[in-house]
Each structure stands twice: as C-alpha cells, then as structure tokens.
N, C-alpha and C positions, 0 to 999 in steps of 0.2 A: 732400392728405396732407402737411402741413407738418412733415416729420420733420427734426429737427436731426441725427439719426443719430449721437449722441455715442458709441455703441459701435462705429461703423464696420462695420455689419453688412449694408449694402445690397449685394446680389449679383444675378447674372443666371442664368437657367436656359434652356437650349435644349430645346424640345419640338416635335417634328414640323416642324422648320425655322423655328420662330418663337421670338423672344427675349422672355422675361418677366423683369421686375425684381421682386425681392422682398426682404423683410427676414428675414435668415437667423437662425434660432434657434441652430443649431450655432455660428455666428460670434459671436452674443451670449454664448454659453456660455464663450467664451475669456476674457471679462471678468467674467462672473457666477459662474463655476464650473459644475460638472456639473449639468445640469438634465434629463438623459435620463429620470429616473424621476419627473419632475413629471407629474401627471395630464394627459392630453391636453387636457382642457377648459381647464386653466389655461395650457397652452402657447398655446392660441388667444387667451386674454386677453393673454398676454405679447407675442405678435406684434402684437396690436392696439395696445398701448402703444408698442412700438418704432416702428410706422408713423406714429403720431400725436404723437410727441414734439415739443413746441413750447416747452418751458421755462415755460409758463404754466399749462396744465391737465394736462400730462403731463411728469414729471421723471424723471431718472435714478434717483432714490430709489424710484420705483414699480417699476422693473425689479428693483432690489436686493431689495425687499420680496417680490416673487414668487419670486425665487431662494431667499431665506431661508425661504420657506414650508416648504420641505422639512425644515428643522430642527425647527420647532415644529408643523408640519402645520396651522397656522392663522395668521391675521394680522389685525391691527386697522388695516391700511393702507387708506385710502380711495383709490380710483382712478377715473379718468374714462374710461369705455368708450364707444366709438362703433361701433355695429353698422352693417353695410353697407347694410341696407335695413329696411323696415317692412312688415308684413303686417296687413291688417284684414279683418274680416267686416262685414256691413252693420249688424247690431244695434249694434255698437260703432263702426263706421266712420261711420255717418250723423251721430251727435252729434260725432264728431271733426271732420268736414268742416263741420258747423254752427259749431263753435268757430272753425275757420279763417276761415270766412266772416264771423263776428262780429268776429274780430280784424282782418280787412281793413277792416270798417266803422270800428272804433276807430282804426286807423292813419289812415284817410282823414279822420276827424273831427279828428284831431290835426294835420292838415296835411301828413302824410307820404305817401309813395308806397305804395298798397296792395299793389303787387307785391313789397314787402318780405316779405309773408307768402306764402311758397312753399316746398314741400318741397325740401330740399337733397339728401336721399337718395331713392333709388327707393322708391315706395310702390305696393303692389298691394292693391286692395280686391276681395274675392270676395263676391258676393251669394249667400248660402247659408242665411241664418237665417229667411227670410220665408215660405217655402212651408209650408202647413198641410195636414194630412191630412183635408180635407173629404170627399173621395171615396176609396173604397178597394174592393178586391175585384172590380175590373172592368178590362177592357182599356182603357177610356176614363179611368180614374182619373188618370193622369198629365196628359193634356191638359186635363181639367176643372180639376184643381188649379192648373195653370199659368195658365189663363185667370182664375181667381179671384185668384191671386197678383198678376197684372198689374193687375187692376181695383182691388184693395185698396191696392196700393203704388205706383200710378202717380205720385203726388205725390212720394214719397220717391225713386223712381227718376229722375224728372225732375231733382230736386235733385242727385243723384249725377252725372247726365250733364252738368249745368252745371259741377260741380266738375271733371269730366274735361277739359273744354275750358278752364276758368279757371286751373287749377293746373298747373305744370310737374312732371315726374317722377311723375305720378299716373295709374295705369291701373286700369280697372275690368273685372273678369271678370263678364259679365252673368249673370242668374239662369238656372237650368236647366242649369248646367255641372257643378257638383260643389261639395264643401265646400272651404273655404280650405286646410285642412291637407292634403287629398288632392291638390289642384291644386299646392300647394307641394311636396309629396313627389314627384309624378309629372312636374312640369314646371318650376316656378319655381326650385326649389332647384338650385344648381350645384355645391355642395361647395367648389369653389374659384372665387372671384369674380375678375373682371378689370376694370380701368379704365384708360383711356388718359389720360395726363397729360403735356403738353409733348413730345409725340411718342414717349413711351415707354409700354409696356403693363406695368402692375403686376398681379401675382397675389397673392392673399391669401385667407385662409379666408372662406367664405360665412358671414355671421353676420346675425342679425336679432332684432328684438323685434316682438311682435304684440299686437294688442288683443283677442286671445282667449287664455285661459289655456292652451288646448291647443296653442298654437304649439309647445310642447315636442315635439310629434310628430316634427318635423324632425330632432331630435337622433338619431333612429334611423338617419339617413343621414350622421351625422358632421358635421352642421351645428349650431353652437351658437346656440340661440334659446330665448326664453322669453316668457311673457306679461307685459304691463304694462298699466296702465290707459290709457284713451284720452288722458288729459291728459299722461301721461308719453310716450306715443308721439308726440303732437303736438309736444312739446318736442324729441324726437329728430329728427323730420322737419325742424324748423327749425334744426337744427345744434347743439342742446344735448346735451352728452354725458350718458350714463346714469351717475349717481353711485352708486357701490357700494363696499362693503367687500370685500376679497379673501375669497372664501367658503371655508368648510370644504368638503372633498370627501369624501363617503362612498363607499368602494369596495364594489361588489356583485359578488362572485365567483360565476360560474355554472359548474357542472360537469355532465358527463353529457349526457343528452338526454331529451326528453319521452317518456313511455311511449305505446304505441299507444292512440289514441283521445283523447289529451289535446290541448287547443287553446291558442292564445295567450291566450285570455280566461281560462282556468283559471290559466295562468301569471301573467298580470298581476294578477289578483285576489289571488294568493298574495304576489306581490312588494309590492303596495300594503299589504296587511295587515302584512307584516314591517317595511316602512319607516315606516309610521305608528307602529308600536310603538317603533321605534328613535328616532324624532323627527328629522326632516330639514328642518323649515321653515327657509327661508333658505339652505339648503345645496345644493351640486351633488351629484348622485349620478352615478357613472361605473361602467359595467358592464365587467367584464374576466373573464378566465379561459378555460379550454379549451371551456367550454360555448358560447361565442360561435360556434365553428365549426359548431355544429349548430342555429344560430338564424337562420332566414331574415330578410331585411331587413324584410318585412312584420310579423313577430313583434316585431322590435326596435322598429319604429315604434309598435306597439300598446303596448309597455311605456313608451316615451318619452312617448306621448300622455297617459298617466295620471299624469304627474309631479305635476300639481296635486292629484290624489286622494291621493297619498302625501305631499304637502306640500312637495316639493323645488322649487327654482328650475328645475331641469332634470334629465333622466335621459339621460346622454350615452353614445353608443356610438362608439368610435374608428373611423376609416376603415380598411378592410381589403378583401380580395378580394370579400367579400359585397357591399360597397358598389359596387365596380366592376361586378360582375355585374348589380346592380339598375339602375345607370345605363344599361347596355347594353340590358337588358330593356325599359326604358321609353323607348327610342328617342332617348337623348341623343346629341349630336354626338360622333363618334369623337375629334375633336381635343380636345374638352373632357374626355373620359374619360381620354385620354392625359395631359393636364395634371394632372388630379386625382391620378393615380397617381404621376407624377414629382414633383409638388410635395409631396405627403404624405410620400413617402420622403425627399426632400431636407430636410424640416423635422423629421423624427423624429416625425411624426404618424401613421405607418403601423403597424398592428398585424398581427402574424402569430405563429406558434407559437414563434418565437425571441425575441419581444419580452419583456424582463423586466417583471415586474409593477410598475406605478407605486406610489408611496408615497401612502397615503391617511390622512385624519384618523381614520377608523374603518373597519372592514371587516365586511361581512356575507357569508354564503355560503348558496347554495341548490343542492342537488342536484336537477337538473331531473326526474329519475325519481321524486322524491317528490311531485310535483304531482298533485293529484286533481281530478276534475270539481267545479266550484264555481260559485256565484252570489254576489252581494253584495246586501245589503238588510236590512230593508225601507226604510231611510231614508238610509243613508250608504254610499258606495262602498268604504270601508275595512272594512266589516263583512262579511267573507267567511263564507259558509256552504257546507259541502260539499253536493253534490247530494243525497246520501242523507239529509241532515238538514233539508232545506227544509220538509218537512211538519211536523216537530216544531218548527221555528223559527216557522212560522206559528201553530201551536197555542199557543206561548208568547205570541205577540202577542195572540191572542184572550184568553188568560188575563189578561194585564196590562191589557187594555182592558175586562175584565168581560163578555166575550161568549162564554166557553168553553161555557156551557150551550146556546148557539144553534148550536154547531158543525155539527150535522147537520140543522138546520132548513132546509127548502127554501121560499124566498119566491117568491110569484107575480110573474110579469112580464106586465103587461097586453098583451093581443093576441098573446102568444107561446105556443108549446107547450112551453116549457122554463122551469124555475124558476131562481133564482139562490141560491147559497149563499155564505157567507163563504169567502174564498179563491179565488173564481172569477176566472179570468184574463179580463179584459175588454179588455185591450190587449196585443197581441203584435207588437212592432215590431223589424224588422231596420233599425236606424237608423244614421245616418252617424257618422263620427268614429273611435271606437276600433276598431271591428270591420269596417266596410265599407271599410276601407283594406286589408284582408287577404284576398287571394284564397284562401288555404288554408281559412279558416273559412266564406267565402261559398260556395265549391265544396262544402264539407261540408254546408252548409245545403241546397244544391240536391240533392245526392246523397241526403240523408236524406229530403227531400220526395219524390224519385223512388221510393224504396223504400216510403215510407208510402203513396203513391198505389197502387203495385203490390200492396200488401197490403189495399187497400180502405179506408184510413183517410181521414178528413176532419177539418178543424178544427171545433171546437165552435161552434155558431151564435151564442153570445154573445160570441165573440172578435172584436175589431176588429184585423185583421192588415194589415201594410203592409211594403213594401220600399222604402227610400230610400237608394240607394247614394251613396257619396262621390264617384263619378266615372262618367262615361258609359262608360268602359272596362269597368266591372263588367258593365254590360248586354251589352256585346259578348262578353265571355268566358263569361258564363252561357249566352248564346244559342249560342255556338260549341260549348260542351260539351253542348248539348241539354237543359239543366236548367230553362230558363225555363218551359216548359209545365207542369212538375210544381209549381213554386212557385206559378204562377197557379192551378192547380187547388185549392191549399190556401189561396187568398186572398191570397198574398203577391205581388200584382201591383205593378208599379212605380207609386209615388205621387208621386215627385219626386226631384230631386237636391239634397238639403239636409238640415239637421239634424233637422227635423221633431220627432218625439216627444221626443228627448233635450233639446231646448230648451223644451219645453212646447207645441210646435205639433202636438199629437196630434189636434187637431180634436175635434168633438163625439162623444159616445156617442149611440146611438139614444135617443130620448126615453123609450120604455118602460123601457129598462135604466137610464138615469139616474134615472128616477122610482123604480124599485124600490130602487136604492142609497140614494137620499135618504130615502124613506119608512121604510125599515127600518134605516137607519144601518149599512149593510153595509160590512165591510172587504174590499174586493176588490183584485185585484192587476193590475199591469202587469209584463210581462217584456220587456226591451228590451236590444239589443246596444249600448247607449251607455255613457257614463261618469259620468252624473250621475243620482241618484235622490233628491235632496233633497225635503223635504216641500213639497207644493203645486206642484211643478215640472212633473211629467209631465201630470197632469190634476187639476182641483180635487176630483173625486169619488173619486179612487183614492188610498187611504192607504198601500198596501203596494206598493213598487216595487222590482223585482229586476233587477240587471244580469246578463246571461248571454251566452254565445256565440251566434252566429246559428243553429247547428243546435239548440241548446237552446231558443231562441225558437220555432222550428218545433215542437219536441217539446211545449212547454207549450201551444201553440195547439191541438195535437191532444188533449192531456189535458184542457185547459180549467180546470185548478185548480192551485194551488200547495200544496194540502193533500194531497200525494202524494209517495211515495218512488219516483222513476223508476228507481232502481237495482234494485228488486225488484217493483214494481207495474206492471201493464200500462198502456201508453198508451191502448189501446182494444181493440176486437175486430174481427176480419176478417169477411168475408161468411159464413164457416162458424162464426161465433161463437167462434172460437179467440182467446185473448189474444195481443196483439202487444206485445213488450217492446222498450224502447229499444235494448238491446244487440243485438237482432236486425236492426235497420235502421240502426244507426250505421255510417257508412262507414269503411272501413279506410284506413290511411295510403297504401297503394299505389293505391287508387281515387282518393283526393284528389290524389295526386301526378300521376297520369295525366291528370286533368282540368286541373290547373294547368299542366302541360307544354304545353298548347295555346295559352297566352298568348304573344304575341310583340310585338316593338317596333313593328310596323306599326299595331297597334291604337292605341297611344299617339300615334304621329306623326299619324295621321289625325284623332284626336279633338282634338288640341291645335294643329292647323295654323291654325285661325282662332278661337282661344279668346277673343279680345277682341271679336269681331264681334257675337255675340248673334243671336237669331232676329228674325223680322219684327216681333214685338211690341215688342222692345227698340229696334229701329232706327226704329220709327214714333213714339217718344216725342218730343214737342216739347221742344227744348233752348233755354234762355235763354242769352244771351251777356253779355259785360261782365266787368270785373275784380271788381266787387262784386255780391252777390246781391240781387235785388229781392224783399224779403220780402213775403209775403202775410199781412196781418193776420187774415184769415179762415181761415187754414190750421190744421187740427187736428193736422198731422204735423210741420211745420217752423216754428219761431219763433226770433227773435233772442234769445238768452239774455241775462240781465242781468249776467253775470259781469264785463264790461269797461266798464261805464258810466262809471266814474270813473278810467279808466286814465291820463288825461292829468294827474291830480293825484298828488302824492306819496303813497306808501303810508303808512298810519297805523302808528305804532310799536306793537309788541305791548304789551298791558297785562294786568295781573292780571285774572282773571275773578272778579267779585264778585257774590254773591247769585244764583247759578245754581240753577235748578230741574232736577229729574231728569225728563226726558221719558219715559224707559222704563228698565226694569230687566230684563235678560235673563240667561238661563242660558248653558250651554256650547254650542259649535258653531253659533252664529248665522252663517248663510251669507249670501253676497251675494244669494242668491235670497230669503232672508228680508227683507233690507234693501231690495232693489230687485227685485221680481219681474219675470220675463221673459214670463210667459204670460198667462193669462186675466185680463180686467178685469171685475170684478163690477159689475153695474148700479147697486147701492146703495152702492158705494165712493166716496170723494171723487173719484177720477179718472173713474169712470163717470158720476157726477152732473155733473161738469164737461163731459164730452163730450156728454151729453144736452142741456145748456144751449146747446151750439153747434149742436144739431140733428142730432147723430150718433146713429143708432139703435143699440141694443145689439148687433144682429147685425152691425153694421159697426165695432164697437170695434177689431177686429184684436187686437193684443196689446200688453202693456207694452213688449216689446222693439222692436216696430215703431214705437212712439210716442216713442222716445228723442230724436228731434229737436225735441220740444216739451217745454220745461222745466215748463210748467204741468201737463201730465199726470204727468211723472215726479216732481215734488216731492209731488204728491198721492198717488203710488204708493209713496213711500218708507215703509218699515215697514208696508206694506199687505198683506203675504202672509197668506193665510187661515189658515196653520198657525203663525204666529209667536205666541209666548206671552210677554206682558209680565207679569212676576211681581207687579207692582202689582195685577193683576187675578186673582191666584191661578192656576189652571190653564186659564183661558179662552183660547181661540184667537182670533186676529184682531188687526188693527192698531189697537187701542184703548189708551187710557191714562186715568189719573185726573188731571184738572186740579187743581192745587193753588193755594191752600190749602183750597178747599171740597170737593175730592174728587169733582167731577162727572165722570162717565164720558163720553168722547167719542173721536172718531178722533184718532190721533196728529197727523195733519195739522191738524185743527181746533184742537187744543190748542196746537200750535206757532204757529199764526197768532195765537191770542189772547195767548200769551206775547210774541210779537214786537211786538204792538200796545202792550205795556206795557214794551218794551225790557228784557225779562227774558232773560238768557242761559240756554242749556240745556246739559245734559250727558246722555250716555247711559252707563249702567253695564252691564257684561257679564262673563261668565265666560271660560272658556278658548276658544281657537281662534276668536276673533271675526273674521268676514270670510272664512271659508273659501269655496272655490268659484271661480266665474268672475271674470275680471279686469274687473269691471263698474264703470266710472268713475262711473256714476250712483248707485252705492251711497255714494260720497263726495260727489258733486255734490248729490244730494238731501238728504243729511245737512247740508251747508253751507246750502242754501236754507231748510231748516227752522229755522235759527238755532242749531244745535248747535255749540258752541265746542270741546267736547272729548268724547272717548270714553275711558272708563276701563275697561280689561278685564284679565283675568288673563294673556292672551296674544293676539297678533294673527297672522293669516296675512300672508305677505310682501306680496302685491300690494295688499291693502286698506289695510294700514298706510301704504304708500307713497302710495296714492291720497288718503287722508285728509290727509296732510301736503301733498300737491300741491294740495289745495283749501283749505288754510289751516285745517284742523281738527286740533286736537291729538290725538295718539294717546298715551295715558298708561297705564302698566302698573302694576298692584298689585305691591308688593314686600314683603319681610319676612314672607312667608307669609300676608299679609292677603287677604281676599276681601270681596265684598259681604255674605256671610253673617257672617263673623267681625266685621265692622264694624256689623252689625245694620241695614243699610240697607233701608228699606221703600219709598222713593220719595217720602216726605213731607218729606225733609230739604232744607235749603238748603246748597249747597256753594260754597266760594270757593277758588280756586287761585292760589297765590302763587309768585313767582320769575320771572315772565315779563317784568316791566318792566325787569329788569336784562339785561345781555348774555346771550343764550341760547347755550349750548354743547351739542354733541352728547351725548345720553344723560345729561343732568344730572338731578338729583333735585329735584322740586318738592314744596311742602307744600300739603296740602288741609285746609281747615277744614270741619267738619260742624256745622251748627246744627240741632238736633233740634226736633221740634214742641213739646217741653216747655221749650224755651229753653236747654237745656244744650248745651255745645260739646265737640267732640273734634277731634283732628287725626291725620292719617296722611300718609305720604310715598308718592310715586309716581315711577316712572322715566319720564322724557319720552322717547318713542321717535322723536324727531328724531335720526336715527342718524348723519348725515354733515354736514360743514360746508356742502355745497351745499344740503342740505335746510334748514339754518338760514336761508340766504339766501332760499330759496323761501318759507319760512314768514313771514319778515319782510316779503316783498313781497306777501303775501296769497295766494300759491300759485305753482306753477311757471309757468303760462301768463302770469300777471301779471308775473313776473320777466322772462320772455323778451320779452314785449310792451313793457314799459318800456325794456328794453335796445334793442330795435329802434327805438322812437320816438326815443330819444336819438340 
C-alpha cells in the first residue's frame, strides 16, 4: 500500500487489545470538506484511493473529484481502483488460469522468469458450475451426480489442482461444497479486511471483483464487489488497477415491511423491474431508508445478487446491526466482528436510524407492503409477472407464436400414461444463487412441501424436480427443521451443491417427454429459483422459463402447468377429491421464523472448518508439478490459446478498418448466452462436429461452459446459441449467417473462417443492451478469434463492453438517433471505419462509410466506447492482458 498520505489521514484504532492502522475518512474530510452524506459505496472508493495514493496512478485530484461529486452528483473523473481480492467460479476460472498458464509460457519464451506471472492479490476459485442434474428424485441422486461430475471433469480439475500448487495467493474450494457467492457470503467475506505490512496491521474495507456477474451478492453484506470479465480479473490479479469513471449512484429508498406471505424473490423481481425501467447500466445502486430495519441479511443478499439483472454495477447495502448479527450467526470470529463494528463507526460507514440520508444522483422509492407474489419470464429476468397473471401471460405467448388454437390439445407421450400440453412444467428446480442463499424462502419451500404431502398432493409425473443448495449448511438446517423428508417425497431430493439448472446444467429430460416436445413443437415451461432465464439457457427444448421463489417452484411442480392462476385455481385434489389451494398450504411468517430460528453458528463453523480439503475423489486427482503447464495436444478440455503468440514483438499500431463485412445483424437484448452459450452442445454444431473429430461421443460433450479451457471449442461455439436470430436470415433461429457477396447460408463460424482466409475484417451490428447477462469473457474472446474487429450497437451492457475492449475489439455505439433500421442495413453492405489511425482518445467520434450492393455510398458517425485513458492503452496494446504481459516482459 504505497500511500503518500498527502492528506495526513493515517490513524490507528484499538479494538479488543489490538492496534489497527487505517486511512481515516473523517480526517480526510478536514481537507476535502464535509463528505458525511457521500453514498457509503463511494466512501469505500475514496478510502481505497487514500490508501493507494502513489502520485502515479492515484493523485490528490482523485480525492477532490470524489468530494466534489456531492455538488454535481456525478463525475467524469477516471480513477484507478484496487480491490482487495478476486473471486472466481470454475466456468470462468478455468479459462482465466489457462490464460495465466499461457502467459507463463510466453514469458518463458521471451527469456524472462515465469514466476513473474503470479497473483498479487488473494484469489479464491470455487468449483460450482460443473455438476449436472443427470439423476434426480432419489436418495442416490447426489452421489450419482457427483460421480459423473468427477468423471466428466477430471481433466479440468487436474488442471486446477496444478494451478493451486503453481501459483501463489491462489486457493481452490473443491466441488460439492457450494456456490461461490454463498461461500463468499458465509465464509470468505470479512467486511473489513486486514493486512500486515512492515510490522503494522492495516484495516480497510473488504472489496473484490469476481469473474461471475453475480459477485454483486456480497454487497448485501456491506462488501463492495462486482463482476468483471476473466481478462479484467486476471489483470487485477497481476496488480493492474481497475480503471473506472466515478459512477453515478442511484438511491433506492425502502420503507415499511413486506406483507404476510411475501418473499424476497417477490421483492427482488419488483426491484429489478423498477431499476431496469429507470436505467442503471454502469451505475451503482445503494439501498437506504427505514425499510432496511425490516430486511434480513439474506433478503439483502438476494437483492444484491440480481444487480446484473437490473443492469447496475452493484446493489450496495451499508453496514449496520443486521450485518453484525449475520456475521455472528455464520460463526465469524468475535474479534473480527468487533473490528467490523468499530471500524465502520470510525469511518462513517455505519448505518442506523440516526444516519442522515446520503445524497444520490437519482432516487427511487418502494413501499415494501406494495410487493405482490411474482414470477419473471418467459425470457428475461426483468419481465415481472404477478402470480395471478401467469396463466394469461402464457396464453399471450401462445397467441404470439401462433399456437393459441392448440391450447387445450393433449399430446401423447410414448410409453407414459399421461399426455403433455402447452404450458406443462417439465423442469421445477430449486437452484442455487439468488434464492438458495436465503433460509427464509428455503424453509418456506420445505414447510409448503410438508403441508402438501399431508394433504396427499404429489408432483406431476412429467416434472423433473431438483434441489441444488448453495451451501451444505442448507442441508443441515432443512434436516434439523424436519423438512427434508417432505421435499424428498415431492421429488426435491438433493442433486448437488452448484448452479445446475440456472447455468444450463439441468440435465436431460426423459426421452419420451423430449420426443413429444420435439414432435409437436410444444412450448413447455421450466420454473426455477435462479436469476437467469435467457433463451436457450435452461434447456434447449424448453422455450418458456420462469423465475420464482422456492415455495412457488414446489407449487408449480404440484400443479404441473403454468397455464394456471394459483391465486384462485387449485393446485390439485386431496384423497377425498377436495380441491387444495395454494393459500391453504402457504406457510405463515411465524412458521417460517420458527424454522429459521433453529439455525446457529455451529452449523457454519463445522461445514467450513475444512472447506479447501475436498472429498476423497478430489484428493485422489493426480497433480502435475512445475512452474509451467505441460499442455496435452490431445486434450479436448484444456489447450494453449493463441492470444500471446507474438507477445515478444511490438504491438501493431491501430489502423482504420477498411472493407469490412457484416458477420451478423442482431436485434435488442443479445445476451452473453446468445454470444457464448454455457449449456448444451448440439452434435451437428461446429463445436459438436469438432469434438466428434477428436473421438468424443455426443453423450460425453459435457457443456460449453465446461469446455472454456479449449479455445477451439469456444470459437466454434461463439454465436452458436440455438435461439439467436440473425436478421440477415429473417426470423430463423440458430447461429447461421449469409456469406457475402454470394449470399450462401452457413454457420457463423464457417463464414468467419472463410472471411479470415481472405483477410476480410468483420463487424457485428446490434440493437439495444448488447451483451447483457453473465460476465463471460469468452463472449469477447470468441468474437476476437472469429476476426470481428468492431461491434456497433445502440447500447452495451457494462461488463461486455469492457471485455470487448480488453480483447482488442472496438465497441462502437450508434448516435444521433440512428440505428441499423434507420440506416437500412441488410448485412450485404461493406463498412469502413475511420479515425483509428490517429491518436485515439476516450469516447471520441468515429466515421463509418457504407458501400451498398448497388455501389452507392453513405456515411454515419458512431461513439467509440473506449471510455478511459487506460482502455486506450489496452486497445493500442491489443488487449488488457497483452498490455500487462508486455509490461512484465520489459
């Protein structure tokens, strides 16, 4: 921490007989003016700058800009932020460690010490994205799924174990433990971090970036963190600061309390809808108001988790007594708890009823009593639907897809004694992340299951049901409350501790059900307690996907359809043929509170005592040694990527893009799932054909997410989502395009390779919200490897824009009200982009020339979304990792 301390604000704090040094915000205020009403999230940024002041990357003017933020409630000042640590999951973590291994190779080839490539900040990788729901509905489902997981992913896990011994400051939480966000919330997160330096102990806010967009969940604990792409996280590991503009902060005032029967899921879907409507992309959201006193920590974490769904960088809750109570509940050390309270109060980061409201850029307000039971779907998490309207919403979907006349038609299922209809719930998953972090809704699900069983109800036979908690502690408290047997009776047996259905690892449907869906083009539903329901994500055969609370997941498994109004229609009938309504078996708040009160700190201490050890399967993995990785040319999972092949040569200067072809023409809300799928690999896709050429059978394909360590798979999977629509092909779904100039239809990958063989640069054109969703670095890496030089869109989601620049791909934004439609783009045009050969500046305007098929020419302007001076340097170097690597080699 090389602080010049120009404001003379270094002070000490005595807590429980120990001295901690810190950089005092109240002392800094003596020089900067009153900052007491600065949002708490910005106070955390200010402390970070005070601690890292070096006169080179952090200057006094940065402090002044943050203090002056209060006057304009915004700032265009670029700052260099250094988070305390990095969090990764395995889908994004494996390619990140592959990159580090490749960088070590490059450094070694350049004659330098490969040990230069080492994380300088603590890095924790939690393996949670790989387990699939192959088996369900039995007591053996968990064990069987774990065995298959280890068999499928042994090569990846061996690679991670090599990384664990090869890199400093790098820990791996083995599979079968929990999801990264839950482990972070229950164990890794400290709220106040400490570090020993030159015999002194420094205390400072716990901050992080993570390679999963839902890293934001930790903000519910008062820890500032957000998702970044793997390439940005790798740079942060290697000591590169996160370059950012001081953000706008939207205040979200909460008042009152939730009504009886409302859940955190109902609340977060309401908040998500409100904030998407407000528009908070690239902004911080900070929650305040008297309603926080009635909001448990788990509910706060649920709201923070879904920040990517409402588009914000983070959704921050300040530290208060609720934070302290949660730290104590989860078995944190008492000395750490005492430090958190003392430090937060000393720094003006503590919230209570006497705290004046901060000043915000904009403010929204929600009376918690106005929240009603809700789901979201069928394609986006921000599309909230009241529970009472779900049936009508599905009927509208049938109307728009031309299937309304088939609404009541029952289609035969081979070898089964039940038919399938449109709207049938074929997947009901209590899945990790948003909701299995929350004991209130999990206990509610268990209590509802108990009452349903006692009334003689069962899940419908066509429903694939599963329970995948975010933590082993969930299993403990459900068992202690006596609710596990009832969940099991309804088919919600434990299937694994991981993301499962929400990341697309829902596993196969039974062959007869899958065949009935395919043969009759049925629109069937999934209901899951996750946070993502984008097209093609949950399961390739399920077109309507609904986010819901865990108790509603159980309810829809009983009903078996989403063409129903559960507020007035019965779930089913008891053994006396009497209707059973949802309101009759919905647990009361007092019942839920009584169940939750049985949770205690000993559960957490026991489960996390040996969190890094893993089971016998993990410990039995053979581990390679050495500073550099021994690549296996025959591996289908891990390959040395081509990104750093010419790193010992000077970077080529940026040049204008001449004669580019349009690879694809997309509409609005193209997600990173569309660009780089995580789930199923089709046998006849470019990636599937490549794997079969390697001798991999389709049943052993695993998923795109698990194959991210192999660039050959991932570049073939880029834009290969089965639901993506390239407007060059009308309304047709699938990752295809028309190769120009002859208009031949082929896969986007095949066209890109043909263009590359002719040295033809490529561009992608899109509408609004390009790159929403997961912080998926392969959405940018794959775009780069296909030869795409620029993406021109109406707007970008924060993380994907950053990832594109980090991979040397231009992110360009339409301006002056122009769009692909207003410019009449069809995909047959040739584009040239000018203004790159001169000195590039942040957010400059560039000119684009259109050459149309008839030989006519038009021009238009775009905004170059290289937003900061650091990003200019990264782009000139060919990408952020190239910039860092060249610096290290020098």
